[in-house]
C-alpha positions in Angstrom: 0.0 0.0 0.0 1.1 3.5 -0.7 1.9 5.9 2.1 -1.4 7.5 3.1 0.3 10.9 3.5 1.1 10.8 -0.2 -2.5 10.4 -1.2 -4.4 13.6 -2.0 -8.1 13.7 -1.0 -10.4 16.0 -2.9 -13.9 16.7 -1.4 -16.5 18.3 -3.7 -19.5 20.4 -3.0 -21.8 22.4 -5.2 -23.7 25.7 -4.4 -26.4 27.5 -6.2 -29.0 26.2 -8.6 -29.4 25.6 -12.3 -32.5 27.8 -12.5 -31.7 30.6 -15.0 -34.9 32.5 -14.4 -35.1 35.6 -12.1 -36.0 33.2 -9.3 -32.7 31.4 -9.5 -29.4 32.1 -7.8 -27.0 34.5 -9.4 -24.1 32.1 -9.2 -23.5 28.4 -9.5 -20.3 27.0 -8.2 -18.2 23.9 -7.7 -16.0 24.1 -4.6 -13.2 21.7 -3.8 -11.5 21.0 -0.5 -8.0 19.4 -0.9 -6.3 17.7 2.1 -3.9 14.9 2.9 -3.9 12.5 5.9 -3.7 12.5 8.8 -7.1 14.3 9.3 -6.7 15.8 12.7 -10.1 17.4 13.6 -12.5 14.5 13.0 -12.7 13.5 16.6 -13.1 17.1 17.8 -16.0 17.6 15.4 -17.6 14.3 16.4 -17.3 15.2 20.1 -18.8 18.6 19.5 -21.9 17.0 17.9 -22.2 14.7 20.9 -22.0 17.6 23.2 -24.9 19.2 21.4 -26.9 16.0 21.7 -26.2 15.9 25.5 -27.7 19.4 25.9 -31.1 17.6 25.5 -30.5 16.1 29.0 -30.0 19.6 30.6 -33.2 20.4 32.5 -32.4 24.1 32.2 -32.3 24.0 28.4 -35.5 23.0 26.7 -34.2 23.2 23.2 -33.8 19.7 21.7 -31.0 19.3 19.2 -31.2 16.2 17.0 -28.1 16.6 14.9 -27.0 13.7 12.7 -24.3 15.7 10.9 -23.4 19.4 10.3 -24.9 21.3 7.4 -24.3 25.0 7.1 -27.7 25.8 5.6 -29.6 24.1 8.4 -27.4 24.8 11.4 -28.1 27.8 13.7 -25.7 30.7 14.2 -24.3 29.3 17.4 -23.3 26.1 15.7 -22.0 27.9 12.6 -19.7 30.1 14.7 -18.3 27.1 16.5 -17.7 25.1 13.3 -16.1 28.0 11.5 -13.9 28.7 14.5 -12.7 25.1 14.3 -12.2 25.2 10.5 -10.2 28.4 10.8 -7.6 26.6 12.9 -6.4 24.3 10.1 -2.8 24.4 8.9 -3.1 26.5 5.8 -0.1 24.7 4.3 -2.0 21.4 4.4 -5.5 22.6 3.3 -6.4 24.1 0.0 -9.7 25.3 -1.4 -10.5 25.9 -5.1 -13.7 27.5 -6.2 -15.0 27.5 -9.8 -17.7 30.1 -10.1 -20.2 30.6 -12.9 -21.9 34.0 -13.2 -25.3 32.7 -14.5 -26.6 36.0 -16.0 -23.5 35.9 -18.3 -24.1 32.4 -19.5 -24.8 32.1 -23.2 -28.6 31.8 -23.7 -28.2 28.7 -25.8 -26.2 26.9 -23.1 -28.9 27.8 -20.5 -31.3 25.5 -22.5 -28.8 22.6 -22.4 -28.5 22.4 -18.7 -27.2 18.8 -18.5 -24.4 19.4 -21.0 -23.7 22.7 -19.4 -23.2 21.0 -16.0 -21.0 18.2 -17.5 -18.8 20.6 -19.4 -18.2 22.9 -16.5 -17.5 20.1 -13.9 -15.2 18.5 -16.4 -13.4 21.8 -17.0 -13.2 22.7 -13.3 -11.6 19.4 -12.2 -8.9 19.9 -14.9 -8.2 23.4 -13.7 -7.9 22.2 -10.1 -5.5 19.4 -11.0 -3.4 21.8 -13.0 -3.3 24.3 -10.2 -2.2 21.5 -7.8 0.4 20.2 -10.2 -0.8 16.8 -8.9 1.7 14.0 -9.2 0.5 11.4 -6.7 -2.5 9.1 -6.4 -5.7 10.9 -5.4 -9.3 10.2 -4.2 -12.3 12.3 -4.9 -15.3 12.1 -2.5 -18.6 13.8 -3.2 -21.8 13.8 -1.2 -24.1 10.9 -1.9 -26.6 11.9 -4.6 -30.2 11.0 -4.2 -30.9 10.5 -8.0 -29.0 7.8 -9.8 -29.0 9.8 -13.0 -27.3 12.7 -11.3 -24.6 10.4 -9.9 -23.8 8.9 -13.3 -23.7 12.4 -14.8 -21.3 13.7 -12.1 -19.0 10.6 -12.2 -18.9 10.8 -16.0 -17.9 14.5 -16.0 -15.2 14.0 -13.3 -13.7 11.0 -15.0 -13.7 12.7 -18.4 -11.9 15.7 -17.0 -9.4 13.6 -15.1 -8.6 11.4 -18.0 -8.0 14.4 -20.3 -5.7 15.9 -17.7 -3.7 12.8 -17.1 -3.4 12.1 -20.9 -2.3 15.7 -21.7 0.3 15.7 -18.9 1.4 12.1 -19.6 0.9 11.1 -15.9 0.7 7.5 -14.7 -1.1 8.0 -11.4 -4.2 6.3 -10.0 -7.4 7.8 -8.8 -10.9 6.8 -7.6 -14.2 8.6 -7.1 -16.6 7.8 -4.2 -20.1 9.1 -3.3 -20.5 9.0 0.5 -23.2 10.3 2.8 -22.3 13.5 4.5 -22.9 12.1 7.9 -20.1 9.6 7.3 -17.5 12.2 6.6 -16.3 15.2 8.6 -14.6 16.5 5.5 -17.8 16.5 3.4 -19.3 18.5 6.2 -16.3 20.9 6.2 -16.5 21.4 2.5 -20.2 22.1 2.8 -19.4 24.8 5.3 -16.6 26.3 3.2 -18.8 26.2 0.1 -21.7 27.9 1.9 -19.3 30.7 3.0 -18.0 31.3 -0.5 -21.5 31.2 -1.9 -22.8 33.8 0.6 -19.9 36.0 -0.2 -20.8 36.2 -3.9 -24.5 35.8 -3.8 -25.2 38.1 -0.9 -22.0 40.0 -0.4 -21.7 38.7 3.2 -18.1 38.0 4.1 -18.1 37.3 7.8 -17.7 33.6 7.5 -15.8 33.8 4.2 -13.1 35.8 6.1 -12.6 32.8 8.3 -11.7 30.5 5.4 -10.2 32.7 2.8 -6.6 31.9 3.9 -7.1 28.4 2.4 -8.2 29.5 -1.0 -5.9 28.4 -3.7 -7.9 30.3 -6.3 -11.3 31.5 -7.3 -12.1 31.3 -11.0 -15.0 33.4 -12.1 -16.2 32.2 -15.4 -18.1 34.2 -18.0 -20.0 33.0 -21.0 -16.8 32.9 -23.0 -14.9 31.1 -20.2 -12.8 34.1 -19.4 -11.3 33.9 -16.0 -11.0 36.6 -13.4 -8.4 35.4 -10.9 -9.0 36.2 -7.2 -6.5 38.8 -6.0 -5.2 37.6 -2.6 
């Protein structure tokens, strides 16, 4: 077996929606969390969740918290603050975040009608850009949240595999990879990338940067894509 510290883990989360009407989000994005073992905060996050469950036993606190896993959209401000404070303590040399951001109002009207192909093309392109930015030269594992619809799972895996194969072939790399879909409750890192993705989305969609400021030190790059796939690089 290869040394686990040489294996790169890439956790994937998406934010926004594919609704191009006035009711949809302004942005759609793929966010990637890149880490290597050992993962040092899993036990801390698990213990914090158990502490929240134990609050149900406190006779002076009538609020019942039934938390199976952390999810930024659903968690209250108290929990968000605690989780973001934990996330902000990572070693920034061992944690990287890449965000591929689509400005939906600038998307070519023809592409808006071909949502499935639009999704595939951009996920394909975004994973290639990430691998290029990482200059990856070791085996890697990609983990996404378990998708409820089988069709979506096949679409996502197909897009990721296509992008990876193109990158490996172009760069003549002989390295191995695998892609897994896991339930968020099984993975602290999927919960972490969900939190990071939520913070980045809020920063762009609502111009709220309070939580974004806690994770921006990990950002490798933010690519803002226009209809012509022009890229505006984030100025750090």
